[in-house]
Structures are given as structure tokens and as C-alpha cells.
C-alpha positions in Angstrom: 0.0 0.0 0.0 2.8 2.4 0.9 4.5 1.8 -2.5 1.3 2.8 -4.3 1.1 6.0 -2.3 4.7 6.8 -3.1 4.2 6.2 -6.8 1.0 8.5 -6.8 2.9 11.2 -5.0 5.8 11.0 -7.4 3.4 11.1 -10.3 1.6 14.1 -8.9 4.8 16.0 -8.2 6.1 15.3 -11.8 2.8 16.6 -13.2 3.0 19.8 -11.1 6.6 20.3 -12.3 5.7 19.7 -15.9 2.7 22.1 -15.6 5.0 24.7 -13.9 7.5 24.5 -16.8 4.7 24.7 -19.4 3.4 27.8 -17.6 6.8 29.4 -17.7 7.3 28.7 -21.4 3.8 30.1 -22.1 4.6 33.3 -20.2 7.9 33.6 -21.9 6.4 33.2 -25.4 3.2 35.2 -24.8 4.5 38.1 -22.7 8.3 38.3 -23.1 8.5 41.7 -21.2 6.3 40.8 -18.3 9.1 41.7 -15.9 9.3 45.2 -17.3 6.6 47.2 -15.4 7.2 50.3 -17.6 5.7 48.5 -20.6 2.0 49.0 -21.2 1.8 46.6 -24.2 2.1 42.9 -24.1 4.8 41.8 -26.5 5.1 38.1 -27.6 8.4 36.6 -28.4 7.4 36.3 -32.0 6.6 40.1 -32.1 10.0 40.9 -30.6 11.8 38.7 -33.0 10.1 40.6 -35.9 11.0 43.9 -34.3 14.6 43.0 -34.0 14.7 41.4 -37.4 15.7 38.0 -35.9 15.0 34.9 -38.0 15.8 32.2 -35.4 16.3 32.1 -31.6 17.3 28.9 -29.8 17.5 28.7 -26.0 18.3 26.3 -23.2 17.3 27.2 -19.6 19.2 25.8 -16.6 17.7 25.3 -13.2 19.1 23.3 -10.3 22.1 22.2 -12.4 19.8 20.6 -15.1 18.3 21.8 -18.3 14.8 22.8 -17.3 13.7 23.3 -20.9 15.1 24.0 -24.4 13.3 25.3 -27.4 14.0 26.9 -30.8 11.9 29.4 -32.7 11.8 30.8 -36.2 13.9 29.7 -39.2 17.4 28.4 -39.5 17.2 29.2 -43.2 14.4 31.4 -44.6 15.0 30.7 -48.3 15.0 26.9 -47.6 11.9 27.3 -45.3 13.9 25.3 -42.8 12.7 25.7 -39.2 15.2 26.1 -36.3 15.2 23.1 -33.9 17.1 22.6 -30.6 19.6 20.6 -32.7 20.3 23.5 -35.1 23.9 24.6 -34.9 24.9 28.3 -34.7 28.3 30.0 -34.8 29.3 30.6 -31.1 31.6 33.4 -32.2 33.6 34.6 -29.1 31.9 32.0 -26.8 34.5 29.8 -28.6 37.1 31.5 -26.2 35.4 29.9 -23.1 35.8 26.4 -24.4 39.3 27.2 -25.7 40.3 28.2 -22.2 39.4 24.7 -21.0 41.7 23.2 -23.6 44.7 25.3 -22.4 44.0 24.9 -18.7 43.7 21.1 -19.1 47.3 21.2 -20.5 48.4 23.3 -17.6 47.0 20.8 -15.1 48.8 18.1 -17.0 52.0 20.1 -16.6 52.5 20.4 -20.3 52.1 24.2 -20.1 53.0 26.8 -17.4 50.3 29.4 -16.9 52.8 32.1 -16.1 55.6 31.2 -18.5 56.6 33.2 -21.5 54.5 32.2 -24.5 57.6 31.8 -26.7 58.6 28.8 -24.5 55.8 26.9 -26.2 55.6 28.5 -29.6 57.6 26.4 -32.1 56.4 27.2 -35.6 56.3 31.0 -34.9 57.6 33.2 -32.2 55.9 36.3 -30.9 58.0 39.4 -32.0 58.6 41.3 -28.8 59.5 45.0 -29.3 60.1 48.1 -27.1 56.3 48.5 -26.6 56.3 45.5 -24.2 59.0 47.2 -22.1 61.0 43.9 -21.6 58.0 42.1 -20.0 57.0 38.7 -21.3 53.5 37.6 -22.3 52.1 34.6 -20.4 49.3 32.2 -21.2 47.4 33.7 -18.3 47.7 37.1 -20.0 46.3 35.7 -23.3 43.3 34.0 -21.6 42.4 37.0 -19.5 43.0 39.6 -22.2 45.8 41.3 -20.3 48.5 40.6 -22.8 48.4 44.2 -24.2 47.8 42.9 -27.7 46.1 44.3 -30.8 43.2 42.8 -33.0 40.0 42.9 -31.1 38.1 40.5 -33.4 37.8 38.9 -36.8 35.5 39.4 -39.8 35.8 35.8 -41.2 36.0 34.9 -44.8 33.4 34.3 -47.5 32.9 30.6 -48.4 35.1 29.6 -51.3 37.7 32.3 -50.7 41.3 31.4 -49.9 41.9 31.0 -46.2 45.0 32.2 -44.5 47.2 30.0 -42.2 47.3 30.8 -38.5 50.8 32.2 -39.0 49.6 34.5 -41.8 46.8 35.7 -39.5 49.2 36.4 -36.7 51.5 38.3 -39.1 48.7 40.1 -40.9 49.9 38.7 -44.2 47.5 38.1 -47.2 45.1 36.4 -47.6 44.5 37.4 -44.0 42.0 40.3 -43.7 43.1 41.4 -40.3 46.2 43.3 -39.1 49.2 41.7 -37.4 48.8 40.7 -33.8 51.4 42.9 -32.0 51.9 44.6 -28.6 50.1 47.9 -28.1 51.2 48.3 -24.4 53.1 46.2 -21.9 51.6 42.9 -20.7 49.8 42.7 -17.4 49.1 46.5 -17.3 45.4 46.4 -18.0 42.5 44.7 -19.7 42.2 45.0 -23.5 40.1 42.4 -25.3 42.1 40.7 -28.0 40.9 37.9 -30.3 44.4 38.1 -31.6 45.8 37.0 -28.3 43.4 34.0 -28.3 44.6 33.0 -31.7 48.2 32.8 -30.3 46.8 30.4 -27.7 45.4 28.3 -30.6 48.9 28.0 -32.0 50.3 27.2 -28.6 47.9 24.3 -28.2 48.7 22.9 -31.6 52.5 23.2 -31.1 52.2 21.6 -27.7 50.0 18.6 -28.6 51.1 18.1 -32.2 47.4 17.8 -33.1 45.0 19.8 -35.2 43.3 22.3 -32.9 39.8 21.0 -33.8 40.7 17.4 -33.2 42.3 18.0 -29.8 39.3 20.1 -28.7 36.8 17.5 -29.9 38.5 14.5 -28.2 39.6 16.2 -25.0 37.0 18.8 -24.3 33.8 18.6 -26.4 33.2 14.8 -26.2 34.0 14.5 -22.5 31.5 17.4 -21.8 28.8 15.6 -23.9 28.9 18.4 -26.5 28.7 15.7 -29.2 27.0 17.9 -31.8 29.6 20.7 -31.5 32.8 21.2 -33.6 35.6 23.6 -34.2 36.0 22.5 -37.8 36.4 25.5 -40.2 34.8 25.1 -42.7 32.2 22.8 -41.0 32.3 19.1 -41.7 30.4 17.9 -44.8 27.1 16.3 -44.0 26.1 18.9 -41.4 24.6 21.4 -43.9 21.0 20.8 -42.8 21.9 21.4 -39.2 23.7 24.7 -39.8 21.9 28.0 -39.3 22.3 30.6 -42.0 23.6 34.0 -41.0 21.6 37.2 -41.4 22.4 40.9 -41.0 19.2 43.0 -40.5 17.3 40.1 -42.0 19.4 39.9 -45.1 21.2 36.6 -45.8 25.0 36.8 -45.5 26.6 36.0 -48.9 27.5 32.3 -49.0 25.2 31.7 -46.0 27.9 32.2 -43.3 31.6 33.1 -43.0 34.5 30.8 -42.3 36.7 31.5 -39.3 40.2 29.9 -39.4 40.7 31.8 -36.0 39.1 28.8 -34.4 39.9 29.4 -30.7 38.6 33.0 -31.0 35.5 32.5 -33.1 35.3 29.0 -34.7 32.9 26.9 -32.6 29.7 25.6 -34.1 27.3 24.5 -31.4 23.7 24.9 -30.0 22.3 26.0 -26.6 21.7 22.4 -25.4 25.4 21.6 -25.8 26.5 24.9 -24.2 24.2 24.1 -21.3 26.4 20.9 -20.7 29.5 23.1 -20.5 27.8 25.6 -18.1 26.5 22.8 -15.8 29.9 21.1 -15.7 31.6 24.4 -14.8 29.0 24.9 -12.0 29.5 21.3 -10.7 33.3 21.6 -10.9 33.3 24.8 -8.9 31.4 22.8 -6.2 33.9 19.9 -6.4 31.2 17.6 -7.7 32.6 16.9 -11.1 36.0 17.0 -12.8 35.3 15.9 -16.4 37.8 18.5 -17.6 39.3 20.5 -14.8 39.8 20.1 -11.0 37.8 22.3 -8.6 40.9 24.3 -7.8 41.5 25.1 -11.5 37.8 25.8 -12.2 37.8 28.3 -9.3 41.1 29.9 -10.6 39.6 30.1 -14.1 36.4 31.9 -13.0 38.1 34.3 -10.5 40.8 35.3 -13.1 38.4 35.6 -16.0 40.3 33.0 -18.1 37.9 32.7 -21.1 35.0 34.0 -19.1 33.7 37.2 -17.5 32.6 37.2 -13.9 29.9 39.6 -12.6 29.1 40.1 -9.0 25.6 41.4 -8.2 25.3 42.2 -4.4 27.5 39.2 -3.6 25.9 36.7 -6.1 28.3 35.8 -8.8 27.5 34.9 -12.4 30.0 33.8 -15.1 29.3 34.2 -18.9 30.5 35.3 -22.3 28.9 36.9 -25.4 29.6 36.3 -29.0 29.1 38.0 -32.3 30.2 36.8 -35.7 29.0 38.0 -39.1 25.2 37.4 -38.9 25.2 35.6 -35.5 24.9 36.8 -31.9 24.8 34.7 -28.8 25.3 34.7 -25.0 25.5 32.3 -22.1 25.4 32.8 -18.4 25.7 30.6 -15.3 25.4 31.3 -11.6 28.4 30.3 -9.5 26.4 29.0 -6.6 22.8 27.9 -7.2 22.6 26.1 -10.5 20.8 28.7 -12.7 21.8 29.5 -16.2 20.9 30.3 -19.8 22.3 29.8 -23.3 20.8 31.9 -26.2 21.9 31.6 -29.8 20.6 33.5 -32.8 21.2 34.0 -36.5 20.9 37.8 -36.4 23.0 40.8 -35.4 21.1 42.5 -32.5 22.0 41.8 -28.9 18.9 43.6 -27.5 16.6 40.7 -28.0 19.1 38.5 -26.1 19.0 41.0 -23.2 15.2 40.8 -23.1 15.3 37.0 -23.2 17.9 36.9 -20.4 15.8 39.3 -18.2 12.7 37.3 -18.8 14.3 34.0 -17.7 16.0 35.6 -14.8 12.6 36.9 -13.6 10.7 33.7 -14.2 13.2 31.6 -12.4 13.9 34.2 -9.6 17.6 34.5 -10.1 19.2 35.7 -6.9 20.2 39.4 -7.0 20.2 39.5 -10.8 19.4 43.1 -11.8 16.1 43.2 -13.5 15.4 46.8 -14.5 13.0 48.5 -17.0 14.5 48.9 -20.5 13.9 51.8 -22.9 12.8 50.9 -26.4 15.4 51.1 -29.2 14.7 54.4 -31.0 16.8 53.2 -34.0 14.7 50.2 -34.6 11.5 52.1 -33.8 12.0 54.5 -36.7 13.8 52.0 -39.0 10.7 50.8 -40.8 9.5 54.3 -41.5 13.0 55.3 -42.6 13.2 52.4 -45.1 10.0 53.7 -46.7 10.8 57.4 -46.5 13.9 58.7 -44.8 12.5 62.2 -44.1 9.3 60.7 -42.5 11.5 58.4 -40.4 13.6 61.4 -39.1 10.3 63.3 -38.5 9.1 60.4 -36.4 12.4 60.5 -34.4 11.9 64.1 -33.6 8.2 63.7 -32.7 9.0 60.8 -30.3 11.8 62.7 -28.7 9.5 65.7 -28.1 6.5 63.8 -26.9 7.8 60.5 -25.4 11.4 61.3 -24.3 11.4 58.7 -21.5 10.1 55.8 -23.5 13.0 55.5 -26.0 16.8 55.2 -25.8 17.8 58.7 -27.0 21.0 58.7 -25.0 23.0 56.2 -27.0 24.6 57.4 -30.2 24.9 53.9 -31.6 21.1 53.7 -32.1 21.3 56.1 -35.1 24.8 55.1 -36.0 23.8 51.5 -36.6 20.9 52.6 -38.7 23.1 54.9 -40.8 25.5 52.1 -41.5 22.7 49.8 -42.6 21.9 52.4 -45.3 25.6 52.8 -46.1 26.1 49.1 -46.6 23.1 48.9 -48.9 24.5 51.7 -51.1 21.9 54.2 -49.9 24.5 56.9 -49.2 22.2 59.9 -49.2 19.8 58.3 -46.7 22.8 57.3 -44.6 24.1 60.9 -44.6 20.7 62.2 -43.4 20.9 59.8 -40.4 24.5 60.7 -39.7 23.6 64.4 -39.9 20.9 63.8 -37.3 23.4 62.0 -35.1 26.0 64.8 -35.4 23.3 67.2 -34.3 22.3 65.0 -31.4 25.9 64.2 -30.3 28.1 67.1 -31.3 30.8 66.2 -28.8 31.3 62.6 -30.0 34.2 62.0 -32.4 32.7 58.8 -33.5 29.6 60.4 -35.2 31.9 62.7 -37.2 34.0 59.7 -38.2 30.9 57.9 -39.4 29.6 60.8 -41.5 33.2 61.3 -42.8 33.0 57.7 -44.2 29.7 58.4 -45.9 31.1 61.6 -47.5 34.2 59.7 -48.6 32.0 57.0 -50.3 30.3 59.9 -52.1 33.7 61.2 -53.2 32.9 64.5 -51.4 36.5 64.6 -50.1 36.5 68.2 -48.6 33.5 67.4 -46.4 34.9 64.0 -45.6 38.2 65.5 -44.5 36.5 68.2 -42.4 34.6 65.5 -40.5 37.7 63.3 -39.9 39.5 66.4 -38.7 36.7 67.1 -36.2 36.7 63.4 -35.2 40.4 63.7 -34.5 40.0 67.0 -32.6 37.4 65.3 -30.3 39.4 62.0 -30.0 43.1 62.4 -30.7 43.6 58.6 -30.4 41.3 57.9 -33.4 43.7 56.0 -35.7 41.1 55.6 -38.5 40.6 59.3 -38.8 44.4 59.9 -39.1 44.6 57.2 -41.8 41.6 58.5 -43.7 42.9 62.1 -43.7 46.2 60.8 -45.2 44.2 58.8 -47.8 42.1 61.9 -48.8 45.3 64.1 -49.1 46.8 61.5 -51.4 43.7 61.3 -53.6 43.2 65.1 -53.8 46.9 65.8 -54.5 47.0 63.2 -57.3 44.0 64.9 -58.9 45.7 68.3 -58.9 
């Protein structure tokens, strides 16, 4: 009799749990911004995806060190009418750096690498060319993983499919066909934080030189498979046979040429994965921090990794710590987060280029699952996206809408961020609509007259229009407001060269 009661109780509790999860999913889908008390309108996830021009969103929610639920929405490929599923693979972009750090730190625990040693001790096929900028100080692996190496090259643009790919040494030296500059010192190591995908690419070469294996093979066998990330891969280009699993990249809803870019900078940007697989990494990290699992790293090394931001970024909200990392490749943006102590987390992957939807999803899940001390605050609407549709139809009417909303609803929209209009201007510029772009940049200059960046952007539009005098004037103003603007200096020299040749 007791066994029957126990089975009934277990069955009832499972039903309540299932119902609770269903209610959360329904709330998430039907009223994504329910946590934001400043919003008077109910917005569905589908409506927000349309507003942000996002074709696919895939998420995995973690609660109590388990995946509570996972679901995908929209289309992995619009032209093929191929829906996104939880198995759809997205480019993880800079989230690749988190998994890369596990590979390096595993070698440190095996005493094959020294965390604080000079990187040139382990580089065999190429040596880092130290110069006077590093002031005699040596760069360590710890510096590379925590972005404190004082190195150049923030990120990478990738390569169109079918184009010649550079070797890792060509990338590090900035030699063709590489499309990024050489990775070199910009200040002495250990001085301060400066994000550098270039530094992460050096760690890729260190791993290959140390193990004698291809980067993607070592990471698959020693990190991805032990974590249970069986669907994930660092192969660039992706392995044949996976085409129907790959999400296509989109910028503002427009398909990226060739469907996606190739990233030979694998450690920095080359991982293909999905939120379900990322959730396994998040949970393993959480359990390792507690000393309850060591599939990859010991508890001591996991704690050291989190506390020193080796491949992760640690946030402390009133004593509650969360680790995470964002990523953005051409036509992909993504994010993951995990709590250090109580087993909450989230992985979100999209085939678009707007982080704002990810922020809304994050705050929705944090609210629904009552994340401890996580800051859940009202968000202002994007003014750039609000006027975008009108601007696409008629640029003058779009600008009139901007002015009307600023006058009548100044607290409802984000008028304080110059990037709102700048991103819209660049969308027109990329599409060859230079006159429309100039009108947006003019508005931005009027709104933010003390920002060097807005003059730099308008200078680029004038340059594209071959109005060199106006372009030079804007670049000079940009330089006056921001003397460190290297692009403005370069463009002024370029304009001088063009105009002197014409004379």
C-alpha cells in the first residue's frame, strides 16, 4: 500500500513540475517583457523577433544544475523554409574562447604548459616578435586567456565561403590572404585589460604546437566529447554532411553571402554549437566549482579560471556571482550565463546581429526563475529600430518620427546612445543608400556634437560619395574630439593622397 502512495505522490509532483514549466514557457512566449513594469503593451516573443529582425532564436534554460527546458523558434534558413530546432547549430563566435580556455588549462593541469611562463617557450612554428612596446615584459598564457597581454586585434570578420583561407601564422603576421592586421603589442603585458581575439589566436597555435594535433581534433576529443557536446565542432569550414543542421547568418534580416563566414581563427571564433550543448558546459563548470565533477578541470583550476576571467567574464551582483560570455560573428549573436552557486543559467543563440533581443530573453528567464540578486530593470525601447521601418519607406518621414517621439515621449525610448542612429546609418551605407545614410548621420551629429565617433561615421559616408573636402573636415573634427582615433588619421592621409593626385 505504501509503495502505491509513493508512486502516486511521485506522479503528482512530476505533473506539477511539468505544468509549472509549461506555464513558464507560455509566459515567456506570450509576454516576453512581463518583468518590465514600464511597458504598457504585451509583447510576444514572435513580435520581438520581428521587431529585432531576428529569424531564429534557440535557448536552453538551466535550473538546479539541469536543463529545465530547451526550445527553438523561427527559421534556421528562410529561403529553404527550414525551421530552427534545438539541434540547429549556430556559430558561437567569441563564446569559442570559453571552451578554448578549458583546452589550455587542461594542458596546464597536465604540466604540459605553465600558466605564467613566456608564451615563446611553447611556440615552435612561430615566435611572438617582442619589441620596445612590451618594455621587456614577457606575455604569459594567463595574459592571453584574461585579455591582459596588451595585444592588438579585437576581433575577426571571417572569410566568405570559397575564398582562400590564411594559415594561422599568416593571420598572426597580418599577411595576405589574412584580412586582419598583425597581432602585436600595443602596451606592456599585465598592465590592464584589452580584449584581443588576436591573443586568443596565439593560444590556438600554442595548443597545436604543444599537442602536435590539429586544434579542432584536440578540442573534440579532450573537451567537447567528455563534456557531452557531441554535436559541436571547431571544424572550419564545417564538416560535410552537417549542412542541414547549420543556421544561415543574417544581417538585419538579409542573408550573408555564402550563408555564413568561415573563421580559421578557431579558438577565438570558430565553434559551431547549440544551446543544449552549451548548457552541458555551463553545468559542468558549476559542478566543478562545487567539487562535484571533474570531467575537464579540477575544482581548484575551475575556481582559478572563474576568478581570473580565463575565457569567461565574472559579474558580482550584491554578492551573487555569475560567469558568462557573449559572441558576435557576421550574422550571428549569442550569449551564455551561469550562476556560480545555485545552478541557474541560460544559453541563447541567434542568427541575427542584434543583442537587444538576447538581453530581453535573459531578463525574462532571470525573472521567471527568480535568479538571486540579478538586476532586472526596465529597459527603454530602441529608437533606431522604432524609426527603422519608416526610414526604409521614406527617410524624411523616419527622421520626423524620431523628432516627434523625442519631443512627446522622451522617457520611453533610448535617445542617450549614439549607436542607435549610427547602426541605422551604417545599414543604409552598406546597402548603397548613401544619401539616406548621410541624413541619419547628420541627425546623429546634431544629437551628439561632442562625439568624435559620429563625425568619423559621417566622414565615411562623404568619402563614399567622393565629397572629399566634407569628408576630410569631418575626420579632422573626429580627431579633434578624439586624438587617439587612428582611423581618422589614416583617412585624412588617404584623402590628401587622392586630392593631391587629382591636382
